[in-house]
N, C-alpha and C positions, 0 to 999 in steps of 0.2 A: 198634915196632912186634907187632900184636896180630893173632891169629887167633883167629872166630868158631867157637865149637865147633860139633862138629853134632850137632845132636836127635840123641834117640836114642827108643827106648823099651826102658824100664826094667821086668822081670814081677815079678811076686809071688806065691810061692805059701807057706802057714801048711804045706804037709808039710814042706815043706824045711827039716827042722828039725837034719839033720845038718851045713848045711852041702856045702861051700863057697858064700859069698852075693855076689855079685859084681851078680848083675841082669840076667842071662841069660838063656835060654830054656830052659838047660841047670841052672845054679846061680840061680833068684831068691830073692830078696830072703825072708826069711821076715813080716815086717810090713807098713805099706802106711808105716809111720814112717818107715824106713828107707830105702826110696823117696825118701822127701822129701828125708832129709838128703841123697843124692846125684846126686836132679835138680837142672836146670838149668829157667829160662825157656823157655815152647817145649817139651819133654818130653811124655814121654807115659808116665804108669802104669799098666801091663795085670796087672789082679790076676785070678787065677786064682779059679774059684770056692773055697769054704771058709766060716769062720768067725772072723775077724778079732776080740780083744778090744781095744780101744785107743781115746783120741779123739785122731784127726789134724786134725792143724793145719798147712792148706795155707796157705803167706803166697807163694807162685811163681808166674808163668803157666803150671801144667799143666794136660793131662788126666788125669782121675783117672776108669779105666773098668775098668768089676766085668766078666767073663765070663760071668753070667749073674744076672739081679738076683733071682730066686728063689733062689738059691745062693752068691752070693758077697753074703756077710751082712755088714755093723759092728757090733760091740755094743758097747755103751759102759757098759755092768754098773750099768746106773741113774746116771750118773754123770758130772755136768756133761752138755758138748756132746758128738756123738758125733765131726760133723762139721765144724772151723769155715773158713770163710774168711776171710782175716784180712790186708787193705790189701793183699790183690791181685787184682789184674787179671785178666778172660779165662780167670776157669778154670773149667772144664768136669768135671762130676760125672755120668757114665753106671755104667748098667747094677748098681744096688747094694738093696739090703735094708740101711735105715739105719735102726737101731731101740735101745732103752733109755738112753737119756740121762738126768740126771735129773730131779728133778721139780721145783726153782723155775725163777721166773717167768724170767730166759735161757737157760737149761737147752734144748737143742734136737736135735733128729735133724741138721741138717743148719740153717749160721749162716751167714750173708754179712755181714760186717760192714766197711764201710766199703769197698765193691767194686764195680766195674762192669761190663757188656760179661758179665757168665757165665756158665753157661749149666749149668742144675739139669735132666737127662731121662730117663726112662727109671728110673727109679727105684721102689721100695718104703718111703713111708717110717711106722714102725707101733711106739705102744706108747713117744714119747714128748714131753715137755709143751707142745713146738713143735716140730710135724713139720719144716715151716722156714721159719725165722725171718733177714729183711733188717731191716737197723739199719743208723740213723746213716750217712744219705748215701747207704747204696748204689741205684743209680740206672742204670738200661738194662742189666739181667740177665732173664734168658728161665729159665720154670720151665714145661716144656708136657712131657705124656706120663705122668706121674708116677700114682702109685696110692698115697694119703695116707686110714690109717684107723687111729681108736682114739690118737689125740695129741688135750692137750687143745684145743690149739688146729692145724688142721692148716696154712694159710698167713698167715704175720702180715707185715703189712708196716706200718715204723713208723718213726720219727724223721726225718722227712723221705726219706723212700724214694721217689723218685720217677722216673717216665717204665719201670718197669718192668713185662714182659708173663707174663700166668699164664694160657696155655691147654692145653687139650687133658688137661688134670689130670679122675682121680676123685676126690673127697673126700667119704669116708664114714666115721658116728659117731667125727665129731669129736666138743668141745661147740658151739666154731666150727671152722665149714667155712674161709673166706677173712677173714680181719681187719685195717683198716685202722685205724693210732693215728697221731694228732698230724701234719697237716700233711703227710700219704703224698697226694701231687696227680699227674693227670697217666698213671696205671694204665692198662694196660686187661688185663682178665682175663676175656676169652673162650672161649666153646667148652669150656667145664669140665660135667662132673656132679657136683650137689654134694647129698647128700643122705644122711637119717636122722640127720641130724646139728641140735643145742641154737637154733644161728644160723645159718642156711645164708652169710651172708654178711654185718657187718658193717661199720658205719666207724665210726668217732670220730675228729670235728676232720678230717677229713680231704675236698675237693673236689676239682670237677673230674678224677675218675678214670671211663670209659669201664666198663658192667659190659653187655655183647654174645653172645648167641646159647647162654646156658646151661642147663642147665635140672637147676632147681632147684625141689624136689619133698620130700615128706617128712618137714624138717623142720620144729620147730617155731614157729621166728619163717622166711620166709626169708628176707628182707633189711632190717640193720637198721638208722637210722641217727640216729644222735642228735649233738650238743654242735657244732652250726651244719658236718653235712653238708652241703652246700647244690651243688646246680650241676650233681650229677655225672647223666652222660646214661647209662640204662637201656631199654634196647630189645633186641627180638630175644630175647627170653628166654620160658621155659615155666616158670612160677608152679604147684602143687598143693602145698601149705602151711597145716599148721595157721593157722598165721597169716601173710599172706600178703607184708603189710608192716607196720612196727613206725616208730617215731622220730616226731624232732620236726621234721625238714629240711625244707625246698623242693627238687624234683628235679627230671630231664626225663625224661619215660617214654616218648617216643615220639623218632624220627629225625625227624620231619614227611611219612611216608609210613606207617613198621610201629612198630607197639611194642610190646610182649608180649601171650605168651596167658595168660589169670587162668581159671584150673581152676572160678573161678563168677562168673564172667561169665555174662548172665542176656541180653541184647542182640541183634540180629537185622541179617543180611547182606542186605538186600533186593537193592541193584545185584550182588550176585555177584562180589567182585572178593579177598575172603578177610580180608576187614578191618570189624569193625563197625561198623555205621551211629554209636552214641551210645558216648559216652566211659565208660572203668571211672573208677569215680569212689575212689579212695583216702582223702583225707583234705577237707578243710575245704582243705588248700593245692598236695594233689597229683593231676593224673586221665592217666590213659594216655586220651591223643582219639584213636588210632587202634590200639585193642584190635586182639589178633587171634583169627580163628574156631576157628585147630583151632594143632597141635605146630607150633612153629616146626625145621627139620631145615637141615643144609648137608651135604651131601656132597661130596668129595673125588674128582676123574677126572682122573688121569692119559692122555693122549693124545698123542702126538708131543716126550716127553719135556716136556710142559707142562705143568702141573696147574692145572686148572677146580673151582670152587665150584658147582656146583648146589643151588640150597634150593627146599627146601617146606614149605608152611604145609597142613597136611593133617589133618584127623578123625576117619584112620582110624589106626589102627598101618601103621607101614611099617615091611616087612624083604625084606633080600637083596636089597639098594640093587645093581646093577652097570651096568658101563658094556662095548657089543659090536660090535663092526665085523663084517657079511656077509658071508663067507669069499668066498662071490659075486659078490654085488651091492654090497659099496665100503659099505654103508647105514649107520651110522652108528647103535646103540640106546641109549635109554635103557631100561631094564626095573628094576622096582621092584613089590613083592608089598602089597596091601591088604586086612584085615580088619577089619570093625567089626558090630554089633549086625544082627542079618541085616533087610534090609526094611524099615531107615531109609536117607535119602540120604547117599552118602559126595561130601567134591568135594577138590580138587585144587590148587594155585595154584605150578604151579612156576616157577623159574627158569632158563633155560635162555641160558649163554654161547651170543654168535653165535661165540667164537674155535670153539668146540668142535661146537656143531651150525648151520654156515650153511650148511645151505639147507633146504626143503619142509617142515613138520612133521606129519610123520602119529598121530594118539592110539588106543588100539588102545584097549579095558576087552576084557581077553579076548580073543577073535576078532571081534569087533566096531569098527567103525570109529566113533568120535564129532568130531563138529567141536567144536573147545576152543574159548574165548571166548579172542579176544588184547586180552591191558592194555594198551593205546595209551598211557594217561594215565600207564603208570610205565615200560613198555617202552621202547628207547632201539637204540641201535647196535650195544652190547656186553652186551646179554641181551634176552631175549624172552621176555615170563611167558604164561604159558600160563593158564585156569582152566577144569578141567569137572567134570560131574558123573556121579555112577552110583551105583544098586542099591547099596547094604552089602550084602557077600557074602564073599567070600573072591577076590582078583582079581590078573590080574595084566595090567601098566598097562603099554605097553609104546609110548616115543617116538619115531618113526624120522625120522630124517634122511636124505634120499632123496636124491640125485641127480640119478637117472631121472627121478624124479616130479618133479624145480626142470625139467630140460631138460623134459619133458614139458609141466608148467604154461608156460613161457619160451614156448613153440610157441603154443599155446593161447591166451597173451594175445597173440601177435603175429597167431595168427589171430582173433582176436576185433576183435582192431583194426581187423587188414583188412576183415572185415566190416563192426563198423563207418562207417569211409573209405569202403570201397563203399555203404552206405544210406546215407551223403552225400551222395556222389558220383550216385546215383539223383537223390535228391529234390534235388539243385542240376541235373540233367537235363530232372525236372517238372518243379521250380521255370524255370528256358529255355522248357522248354517251350511250356507257359503264358504264357511274355510272348513268346515268337519269336509265337503265335495272336492274343493281340494286341497284335501288331506287323503284323501281316497282316490284324487287322481295320484299324486303325487305317491299313497302305500304302493299305487301299483305300477310306476310308472321306478320304483324301486326294486317291486318285486322284480316284476320282467330281470331290470337289471344282475338280483342277485340270482334269480334263472341261469341267464346269461353267465355273469361269471361262476355260478356252479357248473354248469355242463361246463364251458372251460377250465373248471377249477380240476375236474370231473375227468378231462382229455389228458390236461397233466397231470396228472394222478399216474392215468394209464401208460400213458408215455414214458413219465417217471419208472414206473415196476415193469415200464419193458425193458425199456435203458439197463435196469440193474438185474435183469434177467439177462440181457444180453455180456452184462460186466462181471456177473457170479460165470456167467458160463465162460465167459472168454475168459476169466482169472482162473479155472478148473481147469480147462484146456491148458492153458497155461501154464498154471502149477501140476499136472498130469505129464507134461511134455517137458518140465522143465526134468521134474524129477523121475522119469524112464531116461533123458539123455545123459541124468544124472547116474541115477542106477548102470548103465551103458556103458558109459564111461568109468565109471571105476571096474564095470566086469573086466574089461579090455585092458586096463593096468593091472590086474593081480594077474592075469594067465602071464602077460609079460613078463612081469616079473619072476614070476616060479618057473619059469621060463628057464634061464637068467641064471637061476640058481643050483638049476638042474647043471 
């Protein structure tokens, strides 16, 4: 028989210098390594604020949680890797400042080696050779919400590290922001802010990755793709760099409808949908077929425990984005501020999820209601895309979903339909009335014709009757004459016969 050990939370506090060290709230371990020695798969190690000078090796499926990422510091003293996840799956590391790795190629703030399903989030990773490094078949991991700064390499994925997600990180002041090496494919890089690096994103021998929704600005090279790094899909990113793209590979630069924002694109948008009318040419093998006319942004809105994504393409600076529900009306309201160079034309293309706002939409610029253009070619049952323009200045934009207005419009639609039906009925009535008049005229003509025929018939009947009378009289005279002559003839013969006999 065996009993499953109860999962626990072990505590660490570097200020507990004298013990005892039991890993409890009252008697925590003094360092992280001691807690790991006593942990089992599934345990949580909670580390209180302090500075921990150690090189931590995580070889169990545990959660390592810092009390405050600004104040809970793990420092490697410029030696080796600070935190290593080694051949352990489903490890979570959250809430730390990780700093001071060695300066050799493998040395990292956080290293993930032959591990899957791990979560590295909400950390500050700084002053390391590699900030976060995935190597040797480390797949299915998530890196999100970290600030990664002042490392040689920010995030590095190499040696068949596939199907990882790198999202929502701020990556700045590194030599390379995010780099892919040697057959790292199927990774998703989305929603990151990658600024002031030498290379924003670099790919070497890596294909079939997705790079979308990132802000890649103020880097020497925005994205570098070399050594057969082909067939990566790159869209809805914002590029504003010294050199936007470099390399010798062929890739896909849009998703079929939306490409990227390029600060040096000079095309026009004559059909007013927020997408440039002409491609952005990168080189002889690469072009963005659907370049964006403004900055692409995604805003997360939580309503009724569901998270929705509102997207914008806008040539204004957007700030103070909020979602509200009117306390009295129950109207759902998206509100944000826009600013731009005075007297120029600003535009916004907004994608509104129908699950978030499913009634009629009103757009206000300041206090003035405007009529947006609904982009029917891209709108569908899950999202409505609005496009509207305004004269730049400082404005508050409100997009209001009103159930009352929806019901009013529904009644108005029914009223208009009834009016149309009534109009059609009137048309039918007048058509029938015209047909009735025509029928009356035809009836009169037929009646007159009938009367004429009836008169002719009466005359003909009279004539026939007269003829019959004449015929009858003639016949009677003929018969009487015949009888008379017959009798007269017979009488004459009898007398002759009698005389002869005598």
